[in-house]
TORKOL-4160 file (C-alpha; in steps of 0.2 Angstrom, whole numbers, padded with zeros to 4 digits, m for minus):
387
<pt num="1" X="0030" Y="m0078" Z="0072"/>
<pt num="2" X="0029" Y="m0060" Z="0066"/>
<pt num="3" X="0040" Y="m0067" Z="0054"/>
<pt num="4" X="0027" Y="m0076" Z="0045"/>
<pt num="5" X="0015" Y="m0061" Z="0046"/>
<pt num="6" X="0029" Y="m0051" Z="0036"/>
<pt num="7" X="0032" Y="m0065" Z="0024"/>
<pt num="8" X="0013" Y="m0066" Z="0020"/>
<pt num="9" X="0012" Y="m0047" Z="0017"/>
<pt num="10" X="0028" Y="m0048" Z="0006"/>
<pt num="11" X="0020" Y="m0062" Z="m0006"/>
<pt num="12" X="0003" Y="m0054" Z="m0007"/>
<pt num="13" X="0011" Y="m0038" Z="m0012"/>
<pt num="14" X="0025" Y="m0046" Z="m0024"/>
<pt num="15" X="0012" Y="m0054" Z="m0035"/>
<pt num="16" X="0005" Y="m0037" Z="m0038"/>
<pt num="17" X="0023" Y="m0030" Z="m0042"/>
<pt num="18" X="0023" Y="m0045" Z="m0055"/>
<pt num="19" X="0007" Y="m0038" Z="m0063"/>
<pt num="20" X="0014" Y="m0020" Z="m0065"/>
<pt num="21" X="0029" Y="m0026" Z="m0072"/>
<pt num="22" X="0019" Y="m0034" Z="m0087"/>
<pt num="23" X="0007" Y="m0020" Z="m0091"/>
<pt num="24" X="0016" Y="m0013" Z="m0107"/>
<pt num="25" X="0019" Y="m0032" Z="m0112"/>
<pt num="26" X="0001" Y="m0036" Z="m0111"/>
<pt num="27" X="m0004" Y="m0019" Z="m0118"/>
<pt num="28" X="0007" Y="m0023" Z="m0134"/>
<pt num="29" X="0002" Y="m0042" Z="m0135"/>
<pt num="30" X="m0017" Y="m0039" Z="m0134"/>
<pt num="31" X="m0018" Y="m0022" Z="m0141"/>
<pt num="32" X="m0025" Y="m0014" Z="m0125"/>
<pt num="33" X="m0030" Y="0004" Z="m0125"/>
<pt num="34" X="m0021" Y="0016" Z="m0113"/>
<pt num="35" X="m0038" Y="0018" Z="m0103"/>
<pt num="36" X="m0038" Y="0000" Z="m0102"/>
<pt num="37" X="m0021" Y="m0001" Z="m0094"/>
<pt num="38" X="m0026" Y="0013" Z="m0082"/>
<pt num="39" X="m0042" Y="0002" Z="m0078"/>
<pt num="40" X="m0031" Y="m0012" Z="m0074"/>
<pt num="41" X="m0020" Y="m0002" Z="m0063"/>
<pt num="42" X="m0034" Y="0007" Z="m0053"/>
<pt num="43" X="m0047" Y="m0007" Z="m0051"/>
<pt num="44" X="m0035" Y="m0016" Z="m0038"/>
<pt num="45" X="m0036" Y="0001" Z="m0027"/>
<pt num="46" X="m0054" Y="0003" Z="m0030"/>
<pt num="47" X="m0058" Y="m0015" Z="m0023"/>
<pt num="48" X="m0048" Y="m0011" Z="m0008"/>
<pt num="49" X="m0063" Y="0001" Z="m0002"/>
<pt num="50" X="m0076" Y="m0011" Z="0000"/>
<pt num="51" X="m0065" Y="m0024" Z="0006"/>
<pt num="52" X="m0058" Y="m0013" Z="0020"/>
<pt num="53" X="m0076" Y="m0009" Z="0026"/>
<pt num="54" X="m0082" Y="m0026" Z="0026"/>
<pt num="55" X="m0066" Y="m0033" Z="0035"/>
<pt num="56" X="m0062" Y="m0019" Z="0048"/>
<pt num="57" X="m0076" Y="m0023" Z="0059"/>
<pt num="58" X="m0073" Y="m0041" Z="0058"/>
<pt num="59" X="m0053" Y="m0039" Z="0062"/>
<pt num="60" X="m0058" Y="m0027" Z="0078"/>
<pt num="61" X="m0069" Y="m0042" Z="0084"/>
<pt num="62" X="m0054" Y="m0054" Z="0083"/>
<pt num="63" X="m0059" Y="m0065" Z="0067"/>
<pt num="64" X="m0041" Y="m0063" Z="0061"/>
<pt num="65" X="m0039" Y="m0081" Z="0056"/>
<pt num="66" X="m0054" Y="m0083" Z="0044"/>
<pt num="67" X="m0050" Y="m0067" Z="0036"/>
<pt num="68" X="m0032" Y="m0073" Z="0032"/>
<pt num="69" X="m0041" Y="m0088" Z="0023"/>
<pt num="70" X="m0052" Y="m0078" Z="0013"/>
<pt num="71" X="m0037" Y="m0067" Z="0008"/>
<pt num="72" X="m0027" Y="m0083" Z="0002"/>
<pt num="73" X="m0042" Y="m0089" Z="m0008"/>
<pt num="74" X="m0044" Y="m0071" Z="m0017"/>
<pt num="75" X="m0025" Y="m0070" Z="m0020"/>
<pt num="76" X="m0023" Y="m0088" Z="m0028"/>
<pt num="77" X="m0039" Y="m0085" Z="m0040"/>
<pt num="78" X="m0031" Y="m0068" Z="m0045"/>
<pt num="79" X="m0015" Y="m0074" Z="m0049"/>
<pt num="80" X="m0021" Y="m0089" Z="m0058"/>
<pt num="81" X="m0033" Y="m0078" Z="m0069"/>
<pt num="82" X="m0019" Y="m0065" Z="m0073"/>
<pt num="83" X="m0008" Y="m0080" Z="m0077"/>
<pt num="84" X="m0020" Y="m0088" Z="m0089"/>
<pt num="85" X="m0030" Y="m0073" Z="m0095"/>
<pt num="86" X="m0030" Y="m0067" Z="m0113"/>
<pt num="87" X="m0043" Y="m0051" Z="m0113"/>
<pt num="88" X="m0044" Y="m0035" Z="m0104"/>
<pt num="89" X="m0058" Y="m0040" Z="m0093"/>
<pt num="90" X="m0048" Y="m0056" Z="m0087"/>
<pt num="91" X="m0034" Y="m0044" Z="m0081"/>
<pt num="92" X="m0046" Y="m0031" Z="m0074"/>
<pt num="93" X="m0055" Y="m0045" Z="m0063"/>
<pt num="94" X="m0038" Y="m0052" Z="m0058"/>
<pt num="95" X="m0031" Y="m0036" Z="m0052"/>
<pt num="96" X="m0047" Y="m0033" Z="m0042"/>
<pt num="97" X="m0046" Y="m0050" Z="m0033"/>
<pt num="98" X="m0027" Y="m0046" Z="m0030"/>
<pt num="99" X="m0033" Y="m0029" Z="m0022"/>
<pt num="100" X="m0046" Y="m0036" Z="m0011"/>
<pt num="101" X="m0033" Y="m0050" Z="m0005"/>
<pt num="102" X="m0021" Y="m0037" Z="0001"/>
<pt num="103" X="m0034" Y="m0026" Z="0009"/>
<pt num="104" X="m0041" Y="m0041" Z="0019"/>
<pt num="105" X="m0025" Y="m0051" Z="0022"/>
<pt num="106" X="m0017" Y="m0034" Z="0026"/>
<pt num="107" X="m0029" Y="m0028" Z="0039"/>
<pt num="108" X="m0029" Y="m0046" Z="0047"/>
<pt num="109" X="m0010" Y="m0047" Z="0050"/>
<pt num="110" X="m0010" Y="m0028" Z="0056"/>
<pt num="111" X="m0022" Y="m0032" Z="0068"/>
<pt num="112" X="m0014" Y="m0048" Z="0074"/>
<pt num="113" X="0005" Y="m0039" Z="0075"/>
<pt num="114" X="m0002" Y="m0024" Z="0085"/>
<pt num="115" X="m0009" Y="m0037" Z="0097"/>
<pt num="116" X="m0017" Y="m0030" Z="0114"/>
<pt num="117" X="m0006" Y="m0013" Z="0116"/>
<pt num="118" X="m0001" Y="0002" Z="0106"/>
<pt num="119" X="0016" Y="0002" Z="0113"/>
<pt num="120" X="0029" Y="m0003" Z="0100"/>
<pt num="121" X="0015" Y="m0001" Z="0085"/>
<pt num="122" X="0025" Y="0010" Z="0076"/>
<pt num="123" X="0040" Y="m0001" Z="0073"/>
<pt num="124" X="0029" Y="m0016" Z="0071"/>
<pt num="125" X="0019" Y="m0007" Z="0057"/>
<pt num="126" X="0035" Y="m0001" Z="0050"/>
<pt num="127" X="0041" Y="m0018" Z="0049"/>
<pt num="128" X="0024" Y="m0023" Z="0039"/>
<pt num="129" X="0027" Y="m0008" Z="0027"/>
<pt num="130" X="0046" Y="m0014" Z="0024"/>
<pt num="131" X="0038" Y="m0032" Z="0019"/>
<pt num="132" X="0026" Y="m0024" Z="0008"/>
<pt num="133" X="0038" Y="m0013" Z="m0002"/>
<pt num="134" X="0050" Y="m0027" Z="m0003"/>
<pt num="135" X="0037" Y="m0037" Z="m0011"/>
<pt num="136" X="0034" Y="m0023" Z="m0023"/>
<pt num="137" X="0051" Y="m0020" Z="m0028"/>
<pt num="138" X="0057" Y="m0038" Z="m0028"/>
<pt num="139" X="0041" Y="m0045" Z="m0037"/>
<pt num="140" X="0045" Y="m0037" Z="m0054"/>
<pt num="141" X="0064" Y="m0044" Z="m0055"/>
<pt num="142" X="0057" Y="m0061" Z="m0047"/>
<pt num="143" X="0043" Y="m0061" Z="m0061"/>
<pt num="144" X="0056" Y="m0056" Z="m0075"/>
<pt num="145" X="0067" Y="m0071" Z="m0071"/>
<pt num="146" X="0052" Y="m0083" Z="m0069"/>
<pt num="147" X="0045" Y="m0078" Z="m0086"/>
<pt num="148" X="0058" Y="m0088" Z="m0094"/>
<pt num="149" X="0049" Y="m0103" Z="m0089"/>
<pt num="150" X="0032" Y="m0096" Z="m0096"/>
<pt num="151" X="0021" Y="m0082" Z="m0093"/>
<pt num="152" X="0008" Y="m0092" Z="m0084"/>
<pt num="153" X="0022" Y="m0100" Z="m0072"/>
<pt num="154" X="0025" Y="m0082" Z="m0064"/>
<pt num="155" X="0009" Y="m0082" Z="m0056"/>
<pt num="156" X="0007" Y="m0101" Z="m0051"/>
<pt num="157" X="0022" Y="m0099" Z="m0042"/>
<pt num="158" X="0015" Y="m0084" Z="m0033"/>
<pt num="159" X="m0001" Y="m0093" Z="m0030"/>
<pt num="160" X="0008" Y="m0109" Z="m0022"/>
<pt num="161" X="0021" Y="m0098" Z="m0011"/>
<pt num="162" X="0006" Y="m0088" Z="m0003"/>
<pt num="163" X="m0004" Y="m0105" Z="0001"/>
<pt num="164" X="0013" Y="m0112" Z="0009"/>
<pt num="165" X="0016" Y="m0097" Z="0020"/>
<pt num="166" X="m0003" Y="m0096" Z="0025"/>
<pt num="167" X="m0004" Y="m0114" Z="0033"/>
<pt num="168" X="0009" Y="m0111" Z="0047"/>
<pt num="169" X="0003" Y="m0091" Z="0049"/>
<pt num="170" X="m0015" Y="m0097" Z="0053"/>
<pt num="171" X="m0008" Y="m0106" Z="0069"/>
<pt num="172" X="m0001" Y="m0091" Z="0076"/>
<pt num="173" X="m0015" Y="m0079" Z="0069"/>
<pt num="174" X="m0029" Y="m0089" Z="0076"/>
<pt num="175" X="m0021" Y="m0089" Z="0094"/>
<pt num="176" X="m0013" Y="m0071" Z="0094"/>
<pt num="177" X="m0020" Y="m0060" Z="0109"/>
<pt num="178" X="m0028" Y="m0045" Z="0102"/>
<pt num="179" X="m0039" Y="m0031" Z="0109"/>
<pt num="180" X="m0055" Y="m0032" Z="0103"/>
<pt num="181" X="m0070" Y="m0019" Z="0101"/>
<pt num="182" X="m0088" Y="m0023" Z="0095"/>
<pt num="183" X="m0087" Y="m0011" Z="0080"/>
<pt num="184" X="m0099" Y="m0008" Z="0067"/>
<pt num="185" X="m0099" Y="0000" Z="0050"/>
<pt num="186" X="m0106" Y="0016" Z="0058"/>
<pt num="187" X="m0093" Y="0015" Z="0072"/>
<pt num="188" X="m0079" Y="0016" Z="0060"/>
<pt num="189" X="m0086" Y="0031" Z="0051"/>
<pt num="190" X="m0089" Y="0040" Z="0070"/>
<pt num="191" X="m0070" Y="0039" Z="0071"/>
<pt num="192" X="m0069" Y="0054" Z="0059"/>
<pt num="193" X="m0075" Y="0065" Z="0071"/>
<pt num="194" X="m0058" Y="0066" Z="0079"/>
<pt num="195" X="m0048" Y="0081" Z="0070"/>
<pt num="196" X="m0031" Y="0071" Z="0072"/>
<pt num="197" X="m0038" Y="0057" Z="0064"/>
<pt num="198" X="m0045" Y="0068" Z="0050"/>
<pt num="199" X="m0028" Y="0076" Z="0048"/>
<pt num="200" X="m0018" Y="0059" Z="0046"/>
<pt num="201" X="m0032" Y="0053" Z="0034"/>
<pt num="202" X="m0030" Y="0068" Z="0022"/>
<pt num="203" X="m0012" Y="0068" Z="0022"/>
<pt num="204" X="m0012" Y="0048" Z="0019"/>
<pt num="205" X="m0023" Y="0050" Z="0003"/>
<pt num="206" X="m0013" Y="0064" Z="m0004"/>
<pt num="207" X="0003" Y="0054" Z="m0002"/>
<pt num="208" X="m0006" Y="0037" Z="m0009"/>
<pt num="209" X="m0012" Y="0046" Z="m0024"/>
<pt num="210" X="0007" Y="0047" Z="m0030"/>
<pt num="211" X="0008" Y="0030" Z="m0028"/>
<pt num="212" X="m0006" Y="0026" Z="m0040"/>
<pt num="213" X="0001" Y="0036" Z="m0052"/>
<pt num="214" X="0018" Y="0028" Z="m0050"/>
<pt num="215" X="0011" Y="0011" Z="m0051"/>
<pt num="216" X="0002" Y="0014" Z="m0067"/>
<pt num="217" X="0014" Y="0024" Z="m0077"/>
<pt num="218" X="0032" Y="0017" Z="m0071"/>
<pt num="219" X="0033" Y="0003" Z="m0082"/>
<pt num="220" X="0027" Y="0014" Z="m0098"/>
<pt num="221" X="0038" Y="0028" Z="m0092"/>
<pt num="222" X="0054" Y="0019" Z="m0090"/>
<pt num="223" X="0050" Y="0010" Z="m0107"/>
<pt num="224" X="0049" Y="0026" Z="m0115"/>
<pt num="225" X="0066" Y="0030" Z="m0108"/>
<pt num="226" X="0073" Y="0015" Z="m0115"/>
<pt num="227" X="0074" Y="0003" Z="m0100"/>
<pt num="228" X="0070" Y="m0016" Z="m0103"/>
<pt num="229" X="0060" Y="m0027" Z="m0091"/>
<pt num="230" X="0076" Y="m0032" Z="m0082"/>
<pt num="231" X="0081" Y="m0013" Z="m0080"/>
<pt num="232" X="0064" Y="m0008" Z="m0074"/>
<pt num="233" X="0065" Y="m0021" Z="m0060"/>
<pt num="234" X="0084" Y="m0016" Z="m0056"/>
<pt num="235" X="0077" Y="0003" Z="m0054"/>
<pt num="236" X="0064" Y="m0001" Z="m0043"/>
<pt num="237" X="0074" Y="m0012" Z="m0033"/>
<pt num="238" X="0086" Y="0003" Z="m0030"/>
<pt num="239" X="0073" Y="0016" Z="m0027"/>
<pt num="240" X="0065" Y="0005" Z="m0014"/>
<pt num="241" X="0078" Y="0000" Z="m0005"/>
<pt num="242" X="0076" Y="0014" Z="0008"/>
<pt num="243" X="0058" Y="0009" Z="0011"/>
<pt num="244" X="0064" Y="m0008" Z="0015"/>
<pt num="245" X="0076" Y="m0003" Z="0028"/>
<pt num="246" X="0070" Y="0013" Z="0036"/>
<pt num="247" X="0052" Y="0011" Z="0041"/>
<pt num="248" X="0054" Y="0001" Z="0056"/>
<pt num="249" X="0068" Y="0012" Z="0064"/>
<pt num="250" X="0058" Y="0026" Z="0058"/>
<pt num="251" X="0042" Y="0021" Z="0067"/>
<pt num="252" X="0052" Y="0019" Z="0083"/>
<pt num="253" X="0058" Y="0037" Z="0079"/>
<pt num="254" X="0042" Y="0044" Z="0077"/>
<pt num="255" X="0035" Y="0036" Z="0092"/>
<pt num="256" X="0047" Y="0046" Z="0103"/>
<pt num="257" X="0045" Y="0062" Z="0094"/>
<pt num="258" X="0030" Y="0073" Z="0089"/>
<pt num="259" X="0023" Y="0064" Z="0075"/>
<pt num="260" X="0010" Y="0079" Z="0072"/>
<pt num="261" X="0024" Y="0090" Z="0068"/>
<pt num="262" X="0035" Y="0077" Z="0058"/>
<pt num="263" X="0020" Y="0071" Z="0048"/>
<pt num="264" X="0017" Y="0088" Z="0037"/>
<pt num="265" X="0035" Y="0091" Z="0036"/>
<pt num="266" X="0038" Y="0074" Z="0027"/>
<pt num="267" X="0024" Y="0079" Z="0015"/>
<pt num="268" X="0032" Y="0094" Z="0010"/>
<pt num="269" X="0048" Y="0083" Z="0006"/>
<pt num="270" X="0037" Y="0071" Z="m0004"/>
<pt num="271" X="0030" Y="0084" Z="m0013"/>
<pt num="272" X="0046" Y="0090" Z="m0020"/>
<pt num="273" X="0052" Y="0072" Z="m0023"/>
<pt num="274" X="0037" Y="0067" Z="m0033"/>
<pt num="275" X="0039" Y="0083" Z="m0044"/>
<pt num="276" X="0057" Y="0077" Z="m0048"/>
<pt num="277" X="0051" Y="0062" Z="m0058"/>
<pt num="278" X="0045" Y="0076" Z="m0071"/>
<pt num="279" X="0059" Y="0087" Z="m0068"/>
<pt num="280" X="0072" Y="0076" Z="m0072"/>
<pt num="281" X="0066" Y="0064" Z="m0088"/>
<pt num="282" X="0081" Y="0052" Z="m0088"/>
<pt num="283" X="0084" Y="0035" Z="m0081"/>
<pt num="284" X="0097" Y="0042" Z="m0068"/>
<pt num="285" X="0086" Y="0057" Z="m0065"/>
<pt num="286" X="0071" Y="0046" Z="m0061"/>
<pt num="287" X="0081" Y="0034" Z="m0050"/>
<pt num="288" X="0088" Y="0049" Z="m0039"/>
<pt num="289" X="0070" Y="0056" Z="m0037"/>
<pt num="290" X="0064" Y="0039" Z="m0032"/>
<pt num="291" X="0077" Y="0036" Z="m0018"/>
<pt num="292" X="0073" Y="0053" Z="m0012"/>
<pt num="293" X="0055" Y="0049" Z="m0013"/>
<pt num="294" X="0056" Y="0031" Z="m0004"/>
<pt num="295" X="0066" Y="0039" Z="0010"/>
<pt num="296" X="0052" Y="0053" Z="0014"/>
<pt num="297" X="0039" Y="0039" Z="0013"/>
<pt num="298" X="0046" Y="0030" Z="0026"/>
<pt num="299" X="0045" Y="0043" Z="0038"/>
<pt num="300" X="0028" Y="0050" Z="0032"/>
<pt num="301" X="0019" Y="0034" Z="0030"/>
<pt num="302" X="0025" Y="0027" Z="0048"/>
<pt num="303" X="0020" Y="0044" Z="0055"/>
<pt num="304" X="0003" Y="0043" Z="0049"/>
<pt num="305" X="0001" Y="0025" Z="0056"/>
<pt num="306" X="0007" Y="0030" Z="0072"/>
<pt num="307" X="m0004" Y="0045" Z="0073"/>
<pt num="308" X="m0019" Y="0034" Z="0068"/>
<pt num="309" X="m0016" Y="0020" Z="0080"/>
<pt num="310" X="m0013" Y="0033" Z="0095"/>
<pt num="311" X="m0031" Y="0040" Z="0090"/>
<pt num="312" X="m0039" Y="0024" Z="0090"/>
<pt num="313" X="m0030" Y="0012" Z="0101"/>
<pt num="314" X="m0027" Y="m0006" Z="0100"/>
<pt num="315" X="m0045" Y="m0011" Z="0100"/>
<pt num="316" X="m0050" Y="m0001" Z="0086"/>
<pt num="317" X="m0034" Y="m0001" Z="0076"/>
<pt num="318" X="m0041" Y="m0011" Z="0062"/>
<pt num="319" X="m0054" Y="0002" Z="0060"/>
<pt num="320" X="m0042" Y="0016" Z="0060"/>
<pt num="321" X="m0031" Y="0007" Z="0046"/>
<pt num="322" X="m0046" Y="0003" Z="0037"/>
<pt num="323" X="m0051" Y="0021" Z="0035"/>
<pt num="324" X="m0033" Y="0026" Z="0029"/>
<pt num="325" X="m0033" Y="0012" Z="0017"/>
<pt num="326" X="m0050" Y="0015" Z="0009"/>
<pt num="327" X="m0048" Y="0033" Z="0008"/>
<pt num="328" X="m0030" Y="0030" Z="0000"/>
<pt num="329" X="m0037" Y="0018" Z="m0012"/>
<pt num="330" X="m0050" Y="0029" Z="m0018"/>
<pt num="331" X="m0038" Y="0042" Z="m0024"/>
<pt num="332" X="m0025" Y="0031" Z="m0029"/>
<pt num="333" X="m0038" Y="0022" Z="m0040"/>
<pt num="334" X="m0042" Y="0038" Z="m0046"/>
<pt num="335" X="m0024" Y="0043" Z="m0050"/>
<pt num="336" X="m0020" Y="0025" Z="m0057"/>
<pt num="337" X="m0035" Y="0028" Z="m0070"/>
<pt num="338" X="m0030" Y="0045" Z="m0075"/>
<pt num="339" X="m0011" Y="0044" Z="m0074"/>
<pt num="340" X="m0009" Y="0035" Z="m0091"/>
<pt num="341" X="m0021" Y="0047" Z="m0099"/>
<pt num="342" X="m0012" Y="0063" Z="m0092"/>
<pt num="343" X="0004" Y="0055" Z="m0096"/>
<pt num="344" X="m0001" Y="0052" Z="m0114"/>
<pt num="345" X="m0007" Y="0069" Z="m0118"/>
<pt num="346" X="0004" Y="0079" Z="m0107"/>
<pt num="347" X="0018" Y="0070" Z="m0103"/>
<pt num="348" X="0028" Y="0067" Z="m0087"/>
<pt num="349" X="0032" Y="0084" Z="m0082"/>
<pt num="350" X="0014" Y="0090" Z="m0081"/>
<pt num="351" X="0009" Y="0074" Z="m0072"/>
<pt num="352" X="0023" Y="0073" Z="m0058"/>
<pt num="353" X="0024" Y="0092" Z="m0055"/>
<pt num="354" X="0005" Y="0094" Z="m0055"/>
<pt num="355" X="0004" Y="0080" Z="m0042"/>
<pt num="356" X="0018" Y="0086" Z="m0032"/>
<pt num="357" X="0008" Y="0103" Z="m0030"/>
<pt num="358" X="m0007" Y="0094" Z="m0024"/>
<pt num="359" X="0004" Y="0085" Z="m0011"/>
<pt num="360" X="0010" Y="0102" Z="m0005"/>
<pt num="361" X="m0008" Y="0110" Z="m0003"/>
<pt num="362" X="m0012" Y="0093" Z="0007"/>
<pt num="363" X="0002" Y="0095" Z="0018"/>
<pt num="364" X="m0003" Y="0113" Z="0023"/>
<pt num="365" X="m0023" Y="0107" Z="0027"/>
<pt num="366" X="m0016" Y="0091" Z="0035"/>
<pt num="367" X="m0005" Y="0101" Z="0047"/>
<pt num="368" X="m0019" Y="0114" Z="0051"/>
<pt num="369" X="m0031" Y="0099" Z="0056"/>
<pt num="370" X="m0017" Y="0091" Z="0067"/>
<pt num="371" X="m0013" Y="0107" Z="0076"/>
<pt num="372" X="m0032" Y="0110" Z="0080"/>
<pt num="373" X="m0030" Y="0094" Z="0090"/>
<pt num="374" X="m0025" Y="0105" Z="0107"/>
<pt num="375" X="m0026" Y="0089" Z="0120"/>
<pt num="376" X="m0015" Y="0075" Z="0121"/>
<pt num="377" X="m0019" Y="0061" Z="0110"/>
<pt num="378" X="m0030" Y="0048" Z="0120"/>
<pt num="379" X="m0027" Y="0031" Z="0120"/>
<pt num="380" X="m0043" Y="0020" Z="0118"/>
<pt num="381" X="m0046" Y="0008" Z="0132"/>
<pt num="382" X="m0045" Y="m0010" Z="0128"/>
<pt num="383" X="m0043" Y="m0027" Z="0136"/>
<pt num="384" X="m0033" Y="m0040" Z="0128"/>
<pt num="385" X="m0042" Y="m0056" Z="0124"/>
<pt num="386" X="m0036" Y="m0072" Z="0115"/>
<pt num="387" X="m0047" Y="m0075" Z="0101"/>
C-alpha cells in the first residue's frame, strides 16, 4: 500500500507544478507586478512553517489518518481557488493553501511509510522524494495539456484526482503500525540540541533555498530564453528525470555508507551546479546544469533525511522531518520572494552564482557541525503500536 502514499505525494506536488508553469501567464493576463509573482511563489513555502509545527506532534502521536483528510481538504480548496481566481490575492491564498496541504500530507505519509523502525527509511524516503519530483516535473506538461480544455479544468482535474487517491489511502494510513512518541512543541525544538541534527538542518536549508529561486524564476527565465509552455514542461521533465530515478537507490547507498561525509561533499557539487544556471544562459546550458543539479540533489537530500531519522529514531521521525521542512520553507520562501526581484535587477548570472556561493559556505559549516558529533548516532527507542 506504499504505492498509494507515493501517488498521493505525486498528486499534491503535481498541482503545485501546475501553478508554476502558469506564473508568467497570470502575470501578463492580470498585470501582476514582479513582487506579486514572487509573493505567489513564496507564500506556499511560508505556510509550511506553521503547518509543520502544528502537524508534527500530532503525526508522532499517530494521527496520520486525520491529517491526510485535512491535507486533502486544503489541496482541493487551493486548486479550485487558483483555477477560478482572477486577482493577486486569490492566487496568493491558493498557493498558501496548497503549501499547507503539502506540509500536512507530506509529514503524515512520511510517518506512515517509516512505520515503527528506521531500517530501510532511506529507501522509503527516497521513493517519496522521487514521487514528489515526478509530480513537480510532470505537473507542468500535464497542466499544459489540460489547459486546452480550459484554465480552470487543469485544477479541477487535480482536485478530483487527489480525492480519488485519498479514499483508499485512508484505509492503509489509519491501520499502519507506527512508532509513537508524546511529542510537544517544546520537545520538537529540543531536538536542536544535537549537533548532528543542526548540521543536517543547516545544509538542508541552504539546498532548499535554491529550490525557492528555481521555482520562482524558472518559467520567467526560460520564457526569456525563448521557450514555450510546452518546452518549459519538456525541459523540467528532462532535468528532473534523475530525481525520479536516483533517490531510492541513493537512500539505500547512503544508509550503507557514511552519510556525515557524503552530505557536505554533495552540497559542494550542488553549489557548482546551481552556479551553472547563471554561467550558461541558454536552453541547452540550463538543461545540462539542471541534470547535474538534480542528480546531486538525489544524494544530498536523501543523505540529509537519513541523518535526521538516525538522530530522532522512528518515534520522533515526524518531528525531525518537520524541522527540516519548516527551516527549508523559511529560506525557500525568502529566496522565492527575492529571486524574481534580483533576477529582474541584476540578471541570472548574479542570482545563481551568488546563491551557489552561499551553498558552498553552508557546506563548510554543515560539515563542521556533523564532525563535532564524535559519538555514534544514537537510535531513539520506540515501540510499534497500531493507531
